[in-house]
Every structure is written in C-alpha cells, then in structure tokens.
TORSE-341104 format. One record per residue (C-alpha): residue number from 1; chain; x, y, z. Coordinates in steps of 0.001 Angstrom, whole numbers. Layout:
% residues N
ATOM   seq   mol         u         v         w
ATOM   NUM     A         X         Y         Z
...
% end
This chain:
% residues 161
ATOM   seq   mol         u         v         w
ATOM     1     A       205       -46       439
ATOM     2     A      2618      2337       695
ATOM     3     A      3781      5268      3104
ATOM     4     A       880      7088      4501
ATOM     5     A       724     10130      6279
ATOM     6     A     -1105     12730      8945
ATOM     7     A      -401     16734      9019
ATOM     8     A      -814     17815     12124
ATOM     9     A      -431     21143     14796
ATOM    10     A       405     20105     17618
ATOM    11     A      1897     22137     20828
ATOM    12     A      5174     22113     21262
ATOM    13     A      6245     19309     23644
ATOM    14     A      2771     19291     24961
ATOM    15     A       952     16295     22864
ATOM    16     A     -1590     14108     24130
ATOM    17     A     -3841     11459     22946
ATOM    18     A     -6880     13126     23000
ATOM    19     A     -8377     14140     20217
ATOM    20     A     -7670     14748     16928
ATOM    21     A     -3691     13169     17772
ATOM    22     A     -4595     10212     19534
ATOM    23     A     -8011      8819     17228
ATOM    24     A     -6128      9933     13909
ATOM    25     A     -3426      7597     15550
ATOM    26     A     -5782      4789     16516
ATOM    27     A     -7326      4789     12877
ATOM    28     A     -4045      4638     11694
ATOM    29     A     -3418      1262     13841
ATOM    30     A       240      3220     15443
ATOM    31     A       477      2406     18731
ATOM    32     A      -453      6161     20146
ATOM    33     A      2018      6290     23094
ATOM    34     A      4936      5487     20951
ATOM    35     A      4052      8632     18467
ATOM    36     A      2754     10698     21351
ATOM    37     A      6392     10358     23200
ATOM    38     A      8549     10949     19729
ATOM    39     A      6426     13932     18852
ATOM    40     A      7064     15464     22669
ATOM    41     A     10388     15035     22365
ATOM    42     A     11387     15937     18710
ATOM    43     A      9376     19674     19949
ATOM    44     A      9992     20675     22991
ATOM    45     A     12448     23482     22086
ATOM    46     A      9175     24955     20742
ATOM    47     A      7501     25098     23785
ATOM    48     A      4368     27327     24282
ATOM    49     A      4043     27064     20339
ATOM    50     A      2058     25791     17409
ATOM    51     A      3939     23799     15730
ATOM    52     A      3407     21662     12608
ATOM    53     A      4065     17480     11986
ATOM    54     A      3926     15401     10079
ATOM    55     A      3632     11830     10405
ATOM    56     A      4703      8908      7908
ATOM    57     A      4298      5886      8429
ATOM    58     A      3963      2352      6214
ATOM    59     A       583       549      7706
ATOM    60     A      1604     -2684      7059
ATOM    61     A      4858     -2902      9321
ATOM    62     A      3275      -270     12103
ATOM    63     A      7387      2016     11084
ATOM    64     A      6978      5451     11226
ATOM    65     A      8964      8801     11405
ATOM    66     A      8281     12327     12911
ATOM    67     A      9100     15335     10558
ATOM    68     A      8907     18919     13048
ATOM    69     A      8604     21670     10980
ATOM    70     A      8844     24930     12366
ATOM    71     A      6264     27432     13509
ATOM    72     A      5406     30719     12238
ATOM    73     A      7816     33833     12041
ATOM    74     A      4992     35592     14011
ATOM    75     A      5159     32803     16836
ATOM    76     A      8944     33147     16714
ATOM    77     A      9029     36851     17325
ATOM    78     A      6731     36557     20446
ATOM    79     A      8582     33925     21784
ATOM    80     A     12073     35947     21738
ATOM    81     A     10318     38606     22627
ATOM    82     A      8408     36938     25091
ATOM    83     A      5462     38317     24094
ATOM    84     A      1587     36737     25251
ATOM    85     A       565     38878     22269
ATOM    86     A      1126     41182     19768
ATOM    87     A      -623     44440     18373
ATOM    88     A     -4589     43834     17114
ATOM    89     A     -3904     46898     15156
ATOM    90     A      -386     47996     14352
ATOM    91     A       580     51640     14486
ATOM    92     A     -2610     52376     15246
ATOM    93     A     -1442     51770     18941
ATOM    94     A      2112     52028     20514
ATOM    95     A      4532     49778     19224
ATOM    96     A      4096     46533     21824
ATOM    97     A      7637     45393     21663
ATOM    98     A     11370     46396     20226
ATOM    99     A     13267     43508     18136
ATOM   100     A     16806     43672     17727
ATOM   101     A     19197     43205     14573
ATOM   102     A     20506     40469     15978
ATOM   103     A     17375     38522     17264
ATOM   104     A     15790     39276     13937
ATOM   105     A     19280     36846     12719
ATOM   106     A     18045     34514     15275
ATOM   107     A     14894     33881     14236
ATOM   108     A     15862     33471     10146
ATOM   109     A     18463     31285     10960
ATOM   110     A     15448     29091     12780
ATOM   111     A     13567     29544      9643
ATOM   112     A     16089     29426      7095
ATOM   113     A     15001     26643      5053
ATOM   114     A     11432     27988      4699
ATOM   115     A     12393     31463      3590
ATOM   116     A     13671     30094       -63
ATOM   117     A     16668     32365         6
ATOM   118     A     20469     31729      1256
ATOM   119     A     21058     35447       942
ATOM   120     A     21520     36458      5249
ATOM   121     A     19921     39984      4334
ATOM   122     A     17290     38913      2038
ATOM   123     A     16270     36106      5230
ATOM   124     A     16593     39025      7763
ATOM   125     A     14405     41251      6097
ATOM   126     A     11330     38917      5363
ATOM   127     A     11461     38329      9642
ATOM   128     A     11713     42691      9965
ATOM   129     A      9244     42994      7372
ATOM   130     A      6761     40578      9469
ATOM   131     A      7500     43005     12184
ATOM   132     A      5159     45781      9880
ATOM   133     A      1960     44044     10736
ATOM   134     A      3000     42448     13745
ATOM   135     A      3503     45937     15275
ATOM   136     A      6769     45548     16839
ATOM   137     A      9617     48084     16021
ATOM   138     A     13430     46831     15233
ATOM   139     A     16540     48494     16588
ATOM   140     A     13873     50763     18447
ATOM   141     A     12792     52434     14629
ATOM   142     A      9478     51543     12268
ATOM   143     A     10570     48289     10533
ATOM   144     A      9960     49991      7270
ATOM   145     A     13177     52067      7992
ATOM   146     A     15302     49758      8974
ATOM   147     A     14430     47415      5805
ATOM   148     A     16294     51023      3870
ATOM   149     A     19047     50481      6059
ATOM   150     A     19819     47239      5612
ATOM   151     A     20035     47685      1609
ATOM   152     A     22296     50776      2440
ATOM   153     A     24542     48227      4504
ATOM   154     A     24350     49729      7718
ATOM   155     A     23698     46512      9430
ATOM   156     A     26774     44417      7225
ATOM   157     A     28579     43388      9702
ATOM   158     A     25480     41913     11779
ATOM   159     A     24289     40265      9399
ATOM   160     A     25998     37006      8727
ATOM   161     A     25385     33190      9371
% end
C-alpha cells in the first residue's frame, strides 16, 4: 500500500492522546504512546508554540517517522520578545515591543530552510517585514526604515550566518 502521512498541528512538547491526535493515530493503527512520546521529544524546543508535525507511517509494518516543521515567524517573534500577544491594530496603537537585529538574525536562522533564500540579508528582511504587521519596532525604529538601512549596508557586520 505504501507510506501514508498525517499532518497535525501540536503544541510544542505537549502532544496528548486527546482528539484530534489520538483518534487519528489509532485509526492508522499506530502505537499512540510511542508516537506521542516521539513528537513531544522532537518538539520540546518549541514549548508554548503551535508546531506543524507530519507523521509518515507504513501501515503494513507500523513503522513511523516524525517530521517537525517550524512555527510561523510571528510565533517565533512572540517567543523571542517573551510576549503573549502582539498588536491587533499595528501602528494605530503604541509598539508592543522592540526586536533587535541580532534577534531577527536568530529567527531567520531558525526559519532558514523555509525562507527560500541563502542570502542572509534577504532572510532577515523577511523577518523584519513581518514586524510591520505585528506592531513591533526594530532597533527602536519603524521596521520599514530598518529595511532601507539594511539595503544601504548599515547592518552588514551583524548580518552573517
């Protein structure tokens, strides 16, 4: 029959056999306890965030493999800034937090394989562009201004993998 997969969204390190995860794994005739333990082990570094997980299994011999995606950029920014919520109406209310270039670089490293670029400047610019819609300043400035400064080469020293 070949390999099949289940795509799920779980809280990092806190997967449980409760619905929808448990029933989906039971229906696939997998050992629910083993799969959940493996998911929790692989997602513990993303504690408190929703993480995309794919369980790839072979129904004939019940072997499985877990692929863990990365949380959305906004979730990584919230974690980095240690904030529960970000702006509902960005730039119509005061900025909720300030991200540094160093923090933006760390987030870009975490999302490196999903950003579709090997260029560090472009990767960091994608992270900073997300700050515009989240109501987060970067280096104490409007993210749009920082994007222009990156193009001008102001942060070239800081921006390397």
